[in-house]
Structure formats: structure tokens, C-alpha cells
One Martini backbone bead per residue (centre of mass of N, CA, C, O) as a GRO file, in nm:
protein
  159
    1UNK     BB    1   3.800   4.514  -4.654
    2UNK     BB    2   4.039   4.365  -4.782
    3UNK     BB    3   4.182   4.308  -4.510
    4UNK     BB    4   3.958   4.121  -4.389
    5UNK     BB    5   3.975   3.898  -4.601
    6UNK     BB    6   4.263   3.817  -4.536
    7UNK     BB    7   4.206   3.739  -4.227
    8UNK     BB    8   3.990   3.525  -4.279
    9UNK     BB    9   4.187   3.325  -4.415
   10UNK     BB   10   4.370   3.294  -4.164
   11UNK     BB   11   4.161   3.155  -3.983
   12UNK     BB   12   4.140   2.902  -4.156
   13UNK     BB   13   4.439   2.825  -4.132
   14UNK     BB   14   4.443   2.793  -3.825
   15UNK     BB   15   4.228   2.572  -3.807
   16UNK     BB   16   4.379   2.369  -3.983
   17UNK     BB   17   4.631   2.351  -3.802
   18UNK     BB   18   4.481   2.242  -3.550
   19UNK     BB   19   4.369   1.986  -3.677
   20UNK     BB   20   4.642   1.865  -3.762
   21UNK     BB   21   4.761   1.858  -3.477
   22UNK     BB   22   4.552   1.662  -3.367
   23UNK     BB   23   4.635   1.424  -3.550
   24UNK     BB   24   4.927   1.406  -3.450
   25UNK     BB   25   4.862   1.354  -3.151
   26UNK     BB   26   4.650   1.102  -3.198
   27UNK     BB   27   4.778   0.902  -3.398
   28UNK     BB   28   4.980   0.724  -3.227
   29UNK     BB   29   4.771   0.626  -3.021
   30UNK     BB   30   4.595   0.480  -3.223
   31UNK     BB   31   4.811   0.299  -3.347
   32UNK     BB   32   4.884   0.153  -3.081
   33UNK     BB   33   4.590   0.034  -3.028
   34UNK     BB   34   4.607  -0.126  -3.328
   35UNK     BB   35   4.821  -0.307  -3.195
   36UNK     BB   36   5.007  -0.612  -3.189
   37UNK     BB   37   5.145  -0.904  -3.127
   38UNK     BB   38   5.378  -1.131  -3.244
   39UNK     BB   39   5.347  -1.487  -3.207
   40UNK     BB   40   5.447  -1.792  -3.078
   41UNK     BB   41   5.285  -2.114  -3.142
   42UNK     BB   42   5.130  -2.386  -2.958
   43UNK     BB   43   5.034  -2.645  -2.816
   44UNK     BB   44   4.960  -2.709  -2.484
   45UNK     BB   45   5.096  -3.022  -2.532
   46UNK     BB   46   5.373  -2.920  -2.590
   47UNK     BB   47   5.733  -2.954  -2.559
   48UNK     BB   48   5.754  -2.670  -2.654
   49UNK     BB   49   5.894  -2.374  -2.504
   50UNK     BB   50   6.132  -2.266  -2.704
   51UNK     BB   51   6.270  -2.031  -2.953
   52UNK     BB   52   6.504  -1.912  -3.131
   53UNK     BB   53   6.532  -1.693  -3.382
   54UNK     BB   54   6.719  -1.879  -3.555
   55UNK     BB   55   6.531  -2.128  -3.541
   56UNK     BB   56   6.287  -1.999  -3.677
   57UNK     BB   57   6.419  -1.931  -3.943
   58UNK     BB   58   6.511  -2.216  -4.023
   59UNK     BB   59   6.239  -2.358  -4.002
   60UNK     BB   60   6.092  -2.158  -4.222
   61UNK     BB   61   6.322  -2.263  -4.443
   62UNK     BB   62   6.332  -2.599  -4.397
   63UNK     BB   63   6.500  -2.663  -4.150
   64UNK     BB   64   6.557  -2.899  -3.947
   65UNK     BB   65   6.404  -2.954  -3.614
   66UNK     BB   66   6.459  -3.052  -3.269
   67UNK     BB   67   6.257  -3.185  -2.992
   68UNK     BB   68   6.294  -3.450  -2.808
   69UNK     BB   69   6.355  -3.614  -3.090
   70UNK     BB   70   6.152  -3.423  -3.251
   71UNK     BB   71   6.004  -3.291  -3.514
   72UNK     BB   72   5.937  -2.979  -3.647
   73UNK     BB   73   5.635  -2.806  -3.759
   74UNK     BB   74   5.575  -2.565  -3.982
   75UNK     BB   75   5.319  -2.301  -3.979
   76UNK     BB   76   5.171  -2.094  -4.214
   77UNK     BB   77   5.040  -1.765  -4.188
   78UNK     BB   78   4.898  -1.603  -4.489
   79UNK     BB   79   4.806  -1.355  -4.389
   80UNK     BB   80   4.908  -1.072  -4.515
   81UNK     BB   81   5.000  -0.897  -4.266
   82UNK     BB   82   5.131  -1.120  -4.096
   83UNK     BB   83   5.333  -1.222  -4.307
   84UNK     BB   84   5.483  -0.957  -4.357
   85UNK     BB   85   5.588  -0.922  -4.069
   86UNK     BB   86   5.733  -1.189  -4.044
   87UNK     BB   87   5.929  -1.151  -4.282
   88UNK     BB   88   6.056  -0.881  -4.182
   89UNK     BB   89   6.112  -0.939  -3.855
   90UNK     BB   90   6.226  -1.248  -3.884
   91UNK     BB   91   6.342  -1.311  -4.187
   92UNK     BB   92   6.446  -1.061  -4.356
   93UNK     BB   93   6.218  -1.067  -4.603
   94UNK     BB   94   6.063  -1.115  -4.877
   95UNK     BB   95   5.843  -1.305  -5.038
   96UNK     BB   96   6.020  -1.362  -5.285
   97UNK     BB   97   6.275  -1.449  -5.128
   98UNK     BB   98   6.142  -1.671  -4.966
   99UNK     BB   99   6.046  -1.849  -5.200
  100UNK     BB  100   6.329  -1.904  -5.310
  101UNK     BB  101   6.437  -2.044  -5.055
  102UNK     BB  102   6.230  -2.272  -5.039
  103UNK     BB  103   6.281  -2.398  -5.313
  104UNK     BB  104   6.581  -2.451  -5.275
  105UNK     BB  105   6.558  -2.627  -5.017
  106UNK     BB  106   6.372  -2.843  -5.136
  107UNK     BB  107   6.565  -2.940  -5.365
  108UNK     BB  108   6.819  -3.003  -5.190
  109UNK     BB  109   6.671  -3.184  -4.946
  110UNK     BB  110   6.354  -3.294  -4.993
  111UNK     BB  111   6.178  -3.129  -4.841
  112UNK     BB  112   5.900  -2.993  -4.734
  113UNK     BB  113   5.691  -2.760  -4.724
  114UNK     BB  114   5.534  -2.554  -4.547
  115UNK     BB  115   5.251  -2.521  -4.416
  116UNK     BB  116   4.960  -2.336  -4.551
  117UNK     BB  117   4.736  -2.060  -4.433
  118UNK     BB  118   4.445  -1.826  -4.408
  119UNK     BB  119   4.304  -2.006  -4.190
  120UNK     BB  120   4.262  -2.000  -3.855
  121UNK     BB  121   4.108  -2.265  -3.797
  122UNK     BB  122   4.306  -2.452  -3.950
  123UNK     BB  123   4.556  -2.380  -3.788
  124UNK     BB  124   4.453  -2.459  -3.508
  125UNK     BB  125   4.390  -2.753  -3.576
  126UNK     BB  126   4.683  -2.829  -3.655
  127UNK     BB  127   4.813  -2.759  -3.382
  128UNK     BB  128   4.632  -2.956  -3.207
  129UNK     BB  129   4.712  -3.225  -3.374
  130UNK     BB  130   5.028  -3.113  -3.337
  131UNK     BB  131   5.272  -3.088  -3.091
  132UNK     BB  132   5.511  -3.018  -3.328
  133UNK     BB  133   5.377  -2.753  -3.392
  134UNK     BB  134   5.441  -2.423  -3.547
  135UNK     BB  135   5.351  -2.070  -3.509
  136UNK     BB  136   5.203  -1.754  -3.613
  137UNK     BB  137   5.046  -1.473  -3.432
  138UNK     BB  138   4.841  -1.270  -3.323
  139UNK     BB  139   4.782  -1.226  -2.999
  140UNK     BB  140   4.472  -1.195  -3.013
  141UNK     BB  141   4.432  -1.477  -3.152
  142UNK     BB  142   4.583  -1.657  -2.947
  143UNK     BB  143   4.399  -1.586  -2.696
  144UNK     BB  144   4.127  -1.706  -2.838
  145UNK     BB  145   4.270  -1.985  -2.864
  146UNK     BB  146   4.208  -2.283  -2.768
  147UNK     BB  147   4.502  -2.476  -2.683
  148UNK     BB  148   4.710  -2.245  -2.679
  149UNK     BB  149   5.060  -2.143  -2.672
  150UNK     BB  150   5.299  -1.911  -2.580
  151UNK     BB  151   5.669  -1.899  -2.677
  152UNK     BB  152   5.679  -1.608  -2.830
  153UNK     BB  153   5.818  -1.290  -2.938
  154UNK     BB  154   5.809  -1.104  -3.267
  155UNK     BB  155   5.627  -0.841  -3.253
  156UNK     BB  156   5.467  -0.612  -3.448
  157UNK     BB  157   5.113  -0.575  -3.551
  158UNK     BB  158   4.882  -0.463  -3.747
  159UNK     BB  159   4.497  -0.428  -3.760
   0.00000   0.00000   0.00000
């Protein structure tokens, strides 16, 4: 009788191991389906066709950049997860380090900080109003926004 009780516990352990294995097998597939690309976007009537990763970094650090003789305006989308991925994968720094760099660059050069918003509608409106404005968005949001075009791929962002 005591021996059967011991094996009954083993059955529970085996079932638990199978359930955990199932989570491991389906986990990455689920995580992959819940991610999208982070992309660089501009207005569809913008003369900006592409920007190199180094140009994107300098631009969002407040260093002026021109295309066709006109200055580009960076617009920061500060929705928490999107901003975090942008800072880590594109800028290679934390929010705190980024803020220090922006403040330093602003005081040294006298240029204004990049416009920032957490509101997608406001960001889209600003991009559409200024053909020389550039920003970053999850690809799923960029594809839903009429009047925007994608000019670069910046990496993965979870949703």
C-alpha cells in the first residue's frame, strides 16, 4: 500500500513535467507571434527615403541632419515598451543615459530637444504635418496609420 502511494506521487510528477514541457515547446512560438518589428517612419510625401543607423542615432541625440538641404526633425514616441526597445536596440543606452546625452547636447549646441509624445494619434498628426519629420513605431501601428511610409527596419519589439 505504501509503495502504491509513492508511485501515485510519481504520476503527478510526470504529468507536471509533461505540462511544463508543453509550455516550453509552445512558449517561443507564442512569443514570436506576439512580436512585431520596430520601424522608422515618415510622411508618405517626405523626401526622406532612408537613414543609416548611425544617422538615426545622431538625429535622435539632437545632432542636426539634412536631406535635400532641409533639416530633419526627430519625433520620439515615448510609449514605454516601444521607447525601451528603441533606446536599447538603436541608441544602445538606457533612458537615464539617453536623457543625460540629450540635456548635454541641448546645452552645448543650443538646439531644442526632440518632440516627444506617448499619444500615437498626436505622433501621426505631427508626422503628416511635417514632411521632414521622422519617428519610430511598431510595424503594426505604422501599417495602420494612413499617410505614413516605412523607411527602415529597427528590430523587434514585443507587444
